[in-house]
TORLUM-194484 format. One line per 3 residues: number of its first residue (from 1); their letters; for each residue x, y, z of N, C-alpha, C, CB. Coordinates in Angstrom, 1 decimal, m for minus. Glycine has a CB too. Layout:
N
NUM> A> X,Y,Z,X,Y,Z,X,Y,Z,X,Y,Z  ...
This chain:
186
1> XXX> 0.8,m1.2,0.0,0.0,0.0,0.0,0.9,1.3,0.0,m0.9,0.0,1.2  1.9,1.3,0.8,2.8,2.4,0.9,3.4,2.8,m0.5,3.9,2.2,1.9  3.9,1.8,m1.2,4.4,2.0,m2.6,3.4,2.6,m3.5,5.0,0.7,m3.2
4> XXX> 2.1,2.1,m3.4,1.1,2.6,m4.3,0.8,4.1,m3.9,m0.2,1.8,m4.1  0.9,4.4,m2.6,0.7,5.8,m2.2,1.8,6.7,m2.8,0.6,5.9,m0.7  3.0,6.2,m2.7,4.2,7.0,m3.2,4.0,7.2,m4.7,5.5,6.3,m3.0
7> XXX> 3.5,6.2,m5.5,3.4,6.3,m6.9,2.2,7.1,m7.4,3.4,4.9,m7.5  1.2,7.3,m6.5,0.0,8.0,m6.9,0.1,9.5,m6.8,m1.2,7.4,m6.1  m0.6,10.2,m7.7,m0.6,11.6,m7.6,m1.7,12.0,m6.6,m1.0,12.2,m9.0
10> XXX> m2.7,11.2,m6.4,m3.8,11.6,m5.5,m4.1,10.4,m4.5,m5.0,11.9,m6.3  m4.4,10.8,m3.3,m4.8,9.8,m2.2,m6.1,10.3,m1.6,m3.6,9.7,m1.2  m7.0,9.3,m1.5,m8.3,9.6,m0.8,m8.2,8.9,0.5,m9.5,9.2,m1.6
13> XXX> m8.2,9.6,1.6,m8.3,9.1,3.0,m9.7,9.1,3.4,m7.4,9.9,4.0  m10.2,7.9,3.9,m11.6,7.9,4.2,m11.8,7.0,5.5,m12.5,7.3,3.1  m13.0,7.2,6.1,m13.5,6.4,7.3,m12.7,6.7,8.5,m13.4,5.0,7.0
16> XXX> m11.9,7.8,8.6,m11.2,8.2,9.8,m11.8,9.4,10.4,m9.7,8.3,9.5  m11.3,9.8,11.6,m11.8,11.0,12.3,m10.8,12.1,11.9,m11.8,10.8,13.8  m11.3,13.2,11.3,m10.5,14.3,10.8,m10.4,15.3,11.9,m11.2,14.9,9.6
19> XXX> m9.2,15.7,12.3,m8.9,16.8,13.2,m8.6,18.0,12.3,m7.8,16.5,14.3  m9.5,19.0,12.3,m9.3,20.1,11.3,m8.7,21.4,11.9,m10.6,20.4,10.7  m8.4,21.3,13.2,m7.9,22.5,13.9,m8.9,23.5,14.4,m7.0,23.2,12.9
22> XXX> m10.2,23.2,14.3,m11.2,24.1,14.8,m11.7,23.7,16.2,m12.4,24.1,13.9  m11.2,22.5,16.6,m11.6,22.0,17.9,m12.7,20.9,17.8,m12.2,23.1,18.8  m13.3,20.7,16.7,m14.3,19.7,16.5,m13.7,18.5,15.9,m15.5,20.2,15.7
25> XXX> m14.2,17.3,16.2,m13.8,16.1,15.5,m14.9,15.6,14.6,m13.4,15.0,16.5  m14.6,15.5,13.3,m15.6,15.0,12.4,m15.4,13.6,12.1,m15.6,15.9,11.1  m16.4,12.7,12.2,m16.3,11.3,12.0,m16.4,11.0,10.5,m17.4,10.5,12.8
28> XXX> m15.6,10.2,10.0,m15.6,9.6,8.7,m15.7,10.8,7.6,m16.8,8.7,8.5  m14.8,11.7,7.7,m14.7,12.8,6.8,m13.7,12.5,5.7,m14.4,14.2,7.5  m14.0,12.2,4.5,m13.0,11.9,3.5,m12.1,13.2,3.2,m13.6,11.5,2.2
31> XXX> m10.8,12.9,2.9,m9.9,14.0,2.6,m9.1,13.6,1.3,m8.9,14.2,3.8  m9.1,14.5,0.4,m8.4,14.2,m0.9,m7.1,15.0,m0.8,m9.2,14.7,m2.1  m6.0,14.3,m1.0,m4.6,14.9,m1.0,m4.1,14.7,m2.4,m3.7,14.2,0.1
34> XXX> m3.7,15.8,m3.1,m3.1,15.7,m4.4,m1.7,16.3,m4.4,m4.1,16.5,m5.4  m0.8,15.5,m4.8,0.6,16.0,m4.8,1.1,16.5,m3.5,0.9,17.0,m5.9  0.8,15.7,m2.4,1.2,16.0,m1.1,0.5,17.3,m0.4,2.6,16.2,m1.0
37> XXX> m0.6,17.7,m1.0,m1.3,18.9,m0.4,m2.8,18.5,m0.3,m1.2,20.1,m1.4  m3.3,18.9,0.9,m4.8,18.7,1.1,m5.5,19.6,0.1,m5.2,18.9,2.6  m6.4,19.0,m0.7,m7.2,19.7,m1.7,m8.6,20.1,m1.2,m7.3,18.9,m3.0
40> XXX> m9.2,19.1,m0.6,m10.6,19.3,m0.3,m11.0,18.2,0.7,m11.6,19.3,m1.5  m12.0,18.4,1.6,m12.6,17.5,2.5,m14.1,17.3,2.3,m12.3,17.9,4.0  m14.6,16.3,2.9,m16.1,16.1,2.9,m16.5,15.4,1.6,m16.8,17.4,3.0
43> XXX> m17.8,15.5,1.3,m18.4,14.8,0.1,m17.6,15.3,m1.2,m19.9,15.2,0.0  m17.2,16.5,m1.2,m16.5,17.0,m2.4,m15.2,16.2,m2.6,m16.2,18.5,m2.3  m14.6,15.7,m1.6,m13.3,14.9,m1.7,m13.6,13.6,m2.5,m12.7,14.6,m0.3
46> XXX> m14.7,13.0,m2.1,m15.1,11.7,m2.7,m15.4,12.0,m4.2,m16.3,11.1,m2.0  m16.1,13.1,m4.5,m16.5,13.4,m5.9,m15.3,13.7,m6.7,m17.5,14.5,m5.9  m14.5,14.6,m6.2,m13.3,15.0,m7.0,m12.3,14.0,m7.2,m12.7,16.3,m6.3
49> XXX> m12.2,13.0,m6.3,m11.3,11.9,m6.4,m11.5,11.0,m7.6,m11.3,11.0,m5.2  m12.7,11.0,m8.2,m13.1,10.2,m9.3,m12.3,10.5,m10.6,m14.5,10.3,m9.6  m11.7,11.7,m10.7,m11.0,12.1,m11.9,m9.6,11.5,m12.0,m10.9,13.6,m12.0
52> XXX> m9.1,10.9,m10.9,m7.7,10.4,m10.9,m7.7,8.9,m11.2,m7.1,10.7,m9.5  m7.1,8.5,m12.3,m7.0,7.1,m12.6,m6.0,6.3,m11.7,m6.6,6.9,m14.1  m5.1,7.0,m11.1,m4.1,6.3,m10.3,m4.3,6.6,m8.8,m2.7,6.8,m10.7
55> XXX> m5.6,6.8,m8.4,m5.9,7.2,m7.1,m5.6,6.1,m6.1,m7.4,7.5,m7.0  m4.9,6.4,m5.0,m4.7,5.5,m3.9,m5.8,5.8,m2.9,m3.3,5.6,m3.3  m6.4,4.7,m2.3,m7.5,4.9,m1.3,m7.0,4.3,0.0,m8.8,4.3,m1.8
58> XXX> m7.1,5.0,1.1,m6.7,4.5,2.4,m7.8,4.6,3.4,m5.5,5.4,2.9  m8.1,3.4,3.9,m9.2,3.3,4.9,m8.6,3.6,6.3,m9.9,1.9,4.8  m9.0,4.6,6.9,m8.5,5.0,8.2,m9.5,4.7,9.4,m8.2,6.5,8.3
61> XXX> m10.3,3.7,9.2,m11.3,3.3,10.2,m10.6,3.1,11.5,m12.1,2.0,9.8  m11.0,3.8,12.6,m10.4,3.7,13.9,m9.2,4.6,14.1,m10.1,2.3,14.2  m8.8,5.3,13.1,m7.6,6.2,13.1,m8.0,7.7,13.1,m6.6,5.9,12.0
64> XXX> m7.0,8.5,13.4,m7.2,10.0,13.3,m6.4,10.5,12.1,m6.8,10.7,14.6  m6.8,11.6,11.5,m6.1,12.2,10.4,m6.1,13.7,10.7,m6.8,11.9,9.0  m4.9,14.3,10.6,m4.8,15.8,10.8,m3.8,16.3,9.9,m4.4,16.1,12.3
67> XXX> m3.9,17.7,9.6,m2.9,18.3,8.8,m1.5,18.3,9.5,m3.3,19.8,8.5  m0.5,18.4,8.7,0.9,18.4,9.3,1.1,19.6,10.2,1.9,18.5,8.2  2.0,19.3,11.2,2.4,20.4,12.2,3.5,21.2,11.6,2.8,19.7,13.5
70> XXX> 3.7,22.4,12.2,4.7,23.3,11.8,5.6,23.6,13.0,4.1,24.7,11.3  6.9,23.5,12.8,7.9,23.9,13.9,8.5,25.2,13.4,9.0,22.8,14.1  8.1,26.3,14.1,8.5,27.6,13.6,9.9,28.1,14.1,7.5,28.6,14.1
73> XXX> 10.6,27.3,14.8,12.0,27.6,15.2,12.8,26.4,15.6,12.1,28.7,16.3  13.7,25.9,14.7,14.5,24.8,15.0,15.9,25.0,14.4,13.9,23.5,14.5  16.8,24.1,14.8,18.2,24.1,14.2,18.4,22.7,13.7,19.3,24.6,15.2
76> XXX> 18.1,22.4,12.5,18.0,21.0,12.0,19.3,20.3,12.0,17.5,21.0,10.6  20.4,21.1,12.0,21.8,20.4,11.9,22.4,20.2,13.3,22.7,21.3,11.1  21.6,20.6,14.4,22.1,20.4,15.7,21.6,19.1,16.3,21.7,21.6,16.7
79> XXX> 22.4,18.4,17.1,21.9,17.3,17.8,22.1,17.5,19.3,22.6,15.9,17.4  22.8,16.7,20.0,23.1,16.9,21.4,24.6,16.8,21.7,22.3,15.8,22.2  25.3,17.8,21.3,26.8,17.9,21.6,26.9,18.1,23.1,27.5,18.9,20.7
82> XXX> 28.1,17.8,23.6,28.3,18.0,25.0,28.7,19.4,25.3,29.5,17.1,25.5  29.2,20.2,24.3,29.5,21.6,24.5,29.3,22.4,23.3,31.0,21.7,25.0  29.2,23.7,23.4,29.2,24.6,22.2,30.5,24.5,21.4,28.9,26.0,22.6
85> XXX> 31.6,24.3,22.2,32.9,24.2,21.5,32.9,23.0,20.5,34.0,24.0,22.5  32.3,21.9,21.0,32.2,20.7,20.1,31.4,21.0,18.9,31.7,19.5,20.9  30.3,21.6,19.1,29.3,21.9,18.0,29.9,22.9,17.0,28.0,22.4,18.6
88> XXX> 30.5,24.0,17.5,30.9,25.0,16.6,32.3,24.9,16.1,30.8,26.3,17.3  33.2,24.2,16.7,34.6,24.1,16.3,35.1,22.8,15.9,35.4,24.6,17.4  34.4,21.7,16.3,35.0,20.4,16.1,34.0,19.5,15.2,35.3,19.7,17.4
91> XXX> 32.9,20.0,14.9,31.9,19.2,14.1,32.3,19.4,12.6,30.5,19.7,14.3  32.5,18.3,11.9,32.8,18.4,10.5,31.5,18.6,9.7,33.6,17.2,10.0  31.6,19.2,8.5,30.4,19.4,7.6,29.7,18.1,7.3,30.9,20.1,6.4
94> XXX> 30.4,17.1,7.0,29.8,15.8,6.7,28.9,15.3,7.8,30.8,14.8,6.3  29.4,15.3,9.0,28.6,14.8,10.2,27.4,15.7,10.4,29.4,14.8,11.4  27.6,17.0,10.2,26.5,18.0,10.4,25.4,17.7,9.4,26.9,19.4,10.3
97> XXX> 25.8,17.3,8.1,24.8,17.0,7.1,24.1,15.7,7.4,25.6,16.9,5.7  24.8,14.7,7.9,24.1,13.5,8.2,23.1,13.7,9.4,25.1,12.4,8.6  23.5,14.4,10.4,22.7,14.7,11.5,21.4,15.4,11.0,23.4,15.6,12.6
100> XXX> 21.6,16.4,10.1,20.4,17.2,9.6,19.5,16.2,8.9,20.9,18.3,8.7  20.0,15.3,8.1,19.1,14.4,7.3,18.3,13.5,8.2,20.0,13.6,6.4  19.0,13.0,9.3,18.3,12.1,10.2,17.2,12.9,11.0,19.3,11.5,11.2
103> XXX> 17.6,14.1,11.4,16.6,15.0,12.1,15.4,15.3,11.2,17.3,16.3,12.6  15.6,15.5,10.0,14.5,15.8,9.0,13.6,14.6,9.0,15.0,16.2,7.6  14.1,13.4,8.9,13.2,12.3,8.9,12.5,12.1,10.2,14.1,11.0,8.6
106> XXX> 13.2,12.3,11.3,12.5,12.2,12.7,11.3,13.2,12.8,13.6,12.5,13.8  11.5,14.4,12.4,10.4,15.4,12.6,9.3,15.1,11.7,10.9,16.8,12.4  9.6,14.6,10.5,8.5,14.2,9.5,7.7,13.0,10.1,9.1,13.8,8.2
109> XXX> 8.4,12.0,10.6,7.7,10.9,11.2,6.8,11.3,12.4,8.7,9.8,11.7  7.2,12.4,13.1,6.5,13.0,14.2,5.3,13.8,13.8,7.4,13.8,15.1  5.1,14.0,12.5,3.9,14.7,12.0,4.2,16.2,11.7,2.9,14.7,13.0
112> XXX> 5.5,16.6,11.8,5.9,18.0,11.4,6.2,18.0,9.9,7.1,18.5,12.3  5.4,18.8,9.2,5.6,18.8,7.7,6.2,20.1,7.2,4.3,18.5,7.0  6.4,21.1,8.1,7.0,22.3,7.7,7.8,22.8,8.9,6.0,23.4,7.2
115> XXX> 9.1,23.3,8.6,9.9,23.9,9.6,10.6,25.2,9.2,11.0,22.9,10.1  10.9,26.0,10.2,11.8,27.1,9.9,13.1,26.8,10.6,11.2,28.5,10.5  14.1,26.5,9.8,15.5,26.2,10.3,16.1,27.6,10.5,16.3,25.3,9.4
118> XXX> 16.1,28.1,11.7,16.5,29.5,11.9,18.0,29.8,11.5,16.4,29.9,13.4  18.9,28.9,11.8,20.2,28.9,11.3,20.8,27.5,11.5,21.1,30.0,11.9  21.9,27.2,10.8,22.5,25.9,10.9,24.0,25.9,10.7,21.8,24.9,9.9
121> XXX> 24.6,24.8,11.0,26.0,24.6,10.8,26.3,24.4,9.3,26.6,23.4,11.6  27.3,25.1,8.8,27.8,24.9,7.4,26.8,25.1,6.3,28.4,23.5,7.2  25.7,25.8,6.7,24.6,26.1,5.7,24.0,24.8,5.2,25.1,26.9,4.6
124> XXX> 24.0,23.7,6.0,23.5,22.4,5.5,22.0,22.5,5.3,23.9,21.3,6.4  21.3,23.4,6.0,19.9,23.6,5.8,19.5,23.9,4.4,19.4,24.6,6.8  20.3,24.7,3.7,20.0,25.0,2.3,20.1,23.8,1.5,21.1,26.1,1.9
127> XXX> 21.2,23.0,1.6,21.3,21.8,0.8,20.2,20.7,1.2,22.7,21.2,1.0  19.9,20.6,2.5,18.9,19.7,2.9,17.5,20.1,2.3,18.8,19.6,4.4  17.2,21.4,2.4,15.9,21.8,1.7,15.9,21.4,0.3,15.8,23.4,1.9
130> XXX> 17.0,21.7,m0.5,17.0,21.3,m1.9,16.9,19.8,m2.1,18.3,21.9,m2.5  17.6,19.0,m1.3,17.5,17.6,m1.4,16.1,17.1,m1.1,18.5,16.9,m0.4  15.4,17.6,m0.2,14.0,17.2,0.1,13.1,17.6,m1.0,13.5,17.8,1.4
133> XXX> 13.3,18.8,m1.5,12.4,19.3,m2.6,12.6,18.5,m3.9,12.7,20.7,m2.9  13.8,17.9,m4.1,14.1,17.2,m5.3,13.9,15.7,m5.1,15.5,17.4,m5.8  13.4,15.3,m3.9,13.1,13.9,m3.7,14.3,13.0,m3.3,12.5,13.3,m4.9
136> XXX> 15.4,13.5,m3.0,16.6,12.7,m2.6,16.4,12.1,m1.3,17.9,13.6,m2.6  15.8,12.8,m0.3,15.6,12.4,1.0,14.2,12.8,1.5,16.7,12.9,2.0  13.5,12.1,2.3,12.2,12.5,2.9,12.5,13.5,4.0,11.4,11.2,3.4
139> XXX> 11.6,14.4,4.1,11.7,15.4,5.1,10.6,16.5,5.0,13.0,16.1,5.2  10.5,17.4,5.9,9.5,18.4,5.9,9.9,19.5,4.9,9.3,19.0,7.3  8.9,20.4,4.6,9.2,21.6,3.8,10.1,22.5,4.7,7.9,22.4,3.3
142> XXX> 11.1,23.1,4.2,12.0,23.8,5.0,12.2,25.2,4.5,13.4,23.1,5.1  12.0,26.2,5.4,12.5,27.6,5.1,13.7,27.7,6.0,11.4,28.7,5.5  14.9,28.1,5.4,16.1,28.1,6.2,16.8,29.4,6.1,17.0,26.9,5.8
145> XXX> 17.5,29.7,7.2,18.3,31.0,7.3,19.8,30.8,6.9,18.2,31.6,8.6  20.2,29.5,6.6,21.6,29.3,6.4,22.5,29.6,7.6,22.1,30.2,5.2  23.6,30.2,7.4,24.5,30.6,8.5,23.9,31.7,9.3,25.9,31.0,8.0
148> XXX> 24.2,31.7,10.6,23.7,32.8,11.5,24.6,34.0,11.1,23.9,32.4,13.0  23.9,35.2,11.2,24.6,36.4,11.0,24.9,37.0,12.4,23.8,37.5,10.1  26.2,37.2,12.7,26.6,37.5,14.1,27.4,38.8,14.1,27.3,36.3,14.8
151> XXX> 27.1,39.7,15.0,28.0,40.8,15.2,28.6,40.7,16.6,27.2,42.2,15.1  29.3,41.7,17.0,30.1,41.6,18.3,29.2,41.5,19.5,31.0,42.8,18.4  27.9,41.8,19.4,27.1,41.7,20.6,26.0,40.7,20.6,26.4,43.1,20.9
154> XXX> 26.1,39.7,19.7,25.0,38.7,19.6,25.3,37.5,20.5,24.9,38.2,18.1  24.4,37.1,21.2,24.3,35.9,22.0,25.5,35.1,22.3,23.4,35.1,21.5  25.3,33.9,22.9,26.3,33.0,23.3,27.2,32.6,22.2,25.7,31.7,23.9
157> XXX> 26.7,32.2,21.0,27.6,31.8,19.9,28.6,32.8,19.5,26.7,31.4,18.8  28.2,34.1,19.6,29.2,35.1,19.1,30.4,35.2,20.0,28.5,36.5,19.1  30.4,34.7,21.2,31.5,34.7,22.1,32.5,33.6,21.7,31.1,34.6,23.5
160> XXX> 32.1,32.7,20.8,32.9,31.6,20.4,33.6,31.9,19.0,32.1,30.4,20.4  33.2,33.0,18.4,33.7,33.3,17.0,34.7,34.4,17.0,32.5,33.6,16.2  35.5,34.4,15.9,36.5,35.5,15.7,35.8,36.8,15.4,37.5,35.1,14.6
163> XXX> 36.6,37.9,15.5,36.1,39.2,15.2,35.6,39.3,13.7,37.1,40.3,15.5  36.2,38.6,12.8,35.9,38.7,11.4,35.9,37.3,10.8,36.8,39.7,10.6  35.2,37.1,9.7,35.4,35.9,9.0,34.2,34.9,9.2,36.6,35.2,9.4
166> XXX> 34.4,33.7,8.9,33.4,32.7,8.8,33.8,31.4,9.6,33.1,32.3,7.3  32.9,30.9,10.3,33.1,29.6,10.9,31.9,28.7,10.4,33.0,29.7,12.5  31.9,27.5,10.9,30.8,26.6,10.4,29.4,27.0,10.7,31.1,25.2,11.0
169> XXX> 29.3,27.8,11.8,27.9,28.1,12.2,27.5,29.5,11.8,27.8,28.0,13.7  28.5,30.5,11.9,28.1,31.8,11.7,29.0,32.6,10.8,28.0,32.5,13.0  28.5,33.7,10.4,29.3,34.7,9.6,29.3,36.0,10.4,28.7,34.9,8.2
172> XXX> 30.5,36.5,10.6,30.6,37.8,11.4,30.3,38.9,10.5,32.0,37.9,12.1  29.4,39.8,10.8,29.0,40.9,10.0,29.0,42.1,11.0,27.7,40.7,9.2  29.4,43.3,10.5,29.4,44.5,11.3,28.6,45.7,10.7,30.8,44.9,11.5
175> XXX> 28.4,45.7,9.4,27.8,46.9,8.8,26.5,46.4,8.1,28.7,47.6,7.9  25.7,47.4,7.8,24.4,47.1,7.1,24.8,46.5,5.7,23.6,48.4,6.9  25.8,47.0,5.0,26.1,46.5,3.7,26.6,45.0,3.8,27.2,47.3,3.1
178> XXX> 27.4,44.7,4.9,27.8,43.3,5.1,26.7,42.4,5.3,28.8,43.2,6.3  25.7,42.8,6.1,24.5,42.0,6.4,23.7,41.7,5.1,23.6,42.7,7.4  23.5,42.8,4.3,22.7,42.6,3.1,23.5,41.7,2.1,22.5,44.0,2.4
181> XXX> 24.8,41.9,2.0,25.6,41.1,1.1,25.5,39.6,1.5,27.0,41.6,1.1  25.6,39.3,2.8,25.6,37.9,3.2,24.2,37.3,3.1,26.0,37.9,4.7  23.1,38.0,3.3,21.8,37.5,3.1,21.6,37.2,1.7,20.7,38.6,3.6
184> XXX> 22.0,38.0,0.8,21.9,37.7,m0.7,22.7,36.5,m1.1,22.3,38.9,m1.5  23.8,36.3,m0.5,24.7,35.1,m0.8,24.1,33.8,m0.3,26.1,35.3,m0.3  23.3,33.8,0.7,22.7,32.6,1.2,21.4,32.3,0.5,22.4,32.7,2.7
């Protein structure tokens, strides 16, 4: 069934309880999903599903169905290092990339389908976003900030960075022009 769902452009979920975010639970509300997006619910979902020759149908009797969750602030390339020094100075780009890929799959399995990756190590959020969008790896939709932009008075991480230049986590910027230039490059 999972393979058929992957190969189908449209999926009709039926016979489950739909949680729609309004606080009410609707019993046996069909939901039509086309190209990974909810298109319509209710009787219209059943009617509109008839136009798809490759429709996958999923019976959710006894199950719940809800739209994907959104995490509005995360750092997809972080895991649980023992110190900031380990994370910012001793983490290699390859390991950060693997951690980010595993984390993307974890949050997707938890029902989170969209995230804001506020900033990340080695800009791996940018490459991870592109890999997910092109189907290389499963994961949520990602809006990412790339490297952190840090000046001399920014938080804990800035105390670990040099006065100028780039590290795996952040880019040191001091002027408006430097900030704009770095944002455009990410």
